[in-house]
C-alpha positions in Angstrom: 129.5 189.6 33.7 127.3 187.3 35.9 125.8 188.6 39.0 127.7 187.2 42.0 124.5 185.7 43.4 124.2 183.6 40.2 127.8 182.7 39.7 128.3 179.0 38.7 130.8 178.7 41.7 128.1 179.8 44.2 127.7 176.3 45.5 131.4 176.1 46.4 131.3 179.5 48.0 128.2 178.5 49.9 130.3 175.6 51.4 132.9 178.1 52.5 130.3 180.4 53.9 128.5 177.6 55.9 131.6 176.5 57.9 131.3 177.0 61.6 133.8 176.3 64.4 132.4 173.6 66.7 133.4 173.7 70.3 135.4 170.6 71.4 132.6 169.5 73.9 130.2 169.3 71.0 132.4 166.9 69.0 132.0 163.1 69.3 132.5 159.8 67.6 132.6 158.8 64.9 135.7 160.6 63.8 137.4 160.3 60.4 139.2 157.0 59.7 142.7 156.8 58.3 141.7 157.1 54.7 139.4 160.1 55.4 142.2 161.8 57.4 144.5 161.4 54.5 141.9 162.7 52.1 141.5 165.8 54.3 145.2 166.3 54.4 145.5 166.0 50.7 143.3 169.1 50.3 144.8 170.8 53.3 148.3 170.8 51.9 147.2 172.7 48.7 148.2 176.1 50.2 150.3 179.0 49.0 153.9 178.0 49.8 156.6 180.6 48.7 159.6 178.7 47.5 157.9 175.3 47.9 159.4 174.8 51.3 156.6 172.6 52.7 157.2 174.3 56.1 154.8 172.1 58.1 154.1 168.6 59.3 151.3 166.8 61.2 151.0 165.0 64.5 147.8 163.0 65.2 146.2 162.2 68.5 143.4 159.6 68.7 142.2 156.8 70.9 143.8 156.4 74.3 146.7 158.6 73.4 144.3 161.6 73.7 143.6 160.8 77.3 147.2 160.1 78.2 148.1 163.5 76.8 145.4 165.0 78.8 146.8 163.5 82.0 150.1 165.0 81.2 148.5 168.4 80.5 146.7 168.3 83.9 150.0 167.5 85.7 151.9 170.2 83.8 149.1 172.7 84.5 149.5 172.0 88.2 153.2 172.5 87.9 152.7 175.9 86.1 150.2 177.1 88.7 150.1 175.2 92.1 147.2 177.4 93.1 145.1 176.5 90.0 141.5 175.5 90.8 140.4 171.9 90.4 138.1 173.1 87.6 141.0 174.6 85.7 143.1 171.4 86.1 140.1 169.3 85.0 139.7 171.5 81.9 143.2 170.8 80.9 142.8 167.0 81.6 139.8 166.9 79.2 141.1 169.1 76.5 141.8 166.2 74.1 139.1 163.9 75.3 136.1 165.2 73.3 137.0 165.1 69.6 138.0 161.6 68.4 140.8 163.0 66.3 143.1 165.9 66.9 145.7 167.0 64.3 148.5 169.2 65.4 149.9 171.3 62.5 153.6 171.9 63.2 155.3 174.9 61.5 158.9 174.4 60.6 160.8 177.7 60.7 164.5 176.9 60.4 167.0 179.3 58.9 166.2 180.2 55.3 168.2 182.7 53.2 165.2 183.5 51.0 161.9 182.9 52.6 161.1 184.7 55.8 159.9 182.7 58.8 156.7 184.8 58.9 155.8 183.6 55.4 156.5 180.0 56.2 154.4 180.3 59.4 151.6 181.8 57.3 151.7 178.7 55.1 151.3 176.5 58.1 148.4 178.7 59.2 146.8 178.3 55.8 147.0 174.5 56.3 145.1 174.8 59.6 142.3 176.7 57.9 142.3 174.4 54.8 142.0 171.4 57.2 138.9 173.0 58.8 137.3 173.4 55.4 138.2 169.9 54.3 136.6 168.5 57.5 133.5 170.5 56.9 133.3 169.4 53.3 133.3 165.8 54.4 130.5 166.3 57.0 132.6 166.6 60.1 132.8 169.4 62.6 136.2 171.0 63.6 137.8 173.8 65.5 141.3 175.3 65.4 142.8 175.8 68.9 146.1 176.7 70.5 146.1 177.7 74.2 149.0 177.7 76.6 150.0 174.2 75.6 151.0 175.4 72.1 153.8 177.5 73.7 154.9 175.6 76.8 158.5 174.2 76.6 157.6 171.1 78.5 154.7 170.3 76.2 157.0 171.0 73.2 159.3 168.3 74.4 156.4 165.8 74.6 155.5 166.6 71.1 159.0 166.1 69.8 159.3 169.6 68.5 162.7 170.8 67.2 164.1 174.1 68.3 162.9 175.7 65.0 159.4 174.3 65.1 156.2 175.8 66.5 152.6 174.6 66.9 150.5 176.5 64.4 147.3 174.9 65.7 145.5 171.9 67.1 142.6 170.9 64.8 139.9 169.0 66.7 137.8 166.9 64.4 134.6 164.8 65.0 130.9 164.5 64.4 129.0 167.5 65.7 126.4 166.9 68.4 124.4 169.8 67.2 124.5 172.6 64.6 126.6 175.5 65.6 124.8 178.9 65.5 126.0 181.5 63.1 127.8 184.5 64.7 128.2 188.0 63.5 130.7 188.3 60.6 132.5 191.5 59.5 131.1 193.4 56.6 133.7 193.3 53.8 132.4 196.6 52.5 133.5 198.3 55.7 137.0 196.7 55.4 137.7 197.3 51.7 139.6 200.4 50.7 141.1 201.3 47.3 144.7 202.6 47.3 145.4 205.8 45.4 148.8 207.3 44.7 147.4 210.7 45.5 146.6 209.5 49.1 150.1 208.0 49.8 152.3 209.8 52.3 155.1 211.7 50.7 153.2 212.2 47.4 153.9 215.5 45.7 150.8 217.2 44.3 
């Protein structure tokens, strides 16, 4: 067996290991064009999908639509909290103004007699992460965000969400202004445990 450090797939694993979340304020033009977005999505949809339900869809924000959405968010933020500071309102106004492209991944969770909604939402979440990796592979920076707007009923209406749909994430994509620093990552050795029947509750010894 080859040593893990010398595995032929190490280059691909290194690409996974080198991904960083880039804060929206550090994302700028140019963003991915139509063909590049579709290429990213082609990879992003290759996720585990129990029952082949395809329980997700995409909504893109770019150009002036981003700023128009931000104006609505600022107004809605003031409605939610009339005492909110000007800084908080401005933060909401600018949420979609930094990255040139934002892709909302919408989970579709209607009634299903076989596949639980939790599994279908997990599929949509996998799409979010795969889209981050696809953006990184093509030289872009990206970050997966939600925030209050992902759960607000008024915003849901603006997005055209059906009653059985939910925002899994807003993926902000653009060209990084700078390289994001690495952060501490968990040690998998501390997280890995082997199951043993002798240790299972209710086991008769």
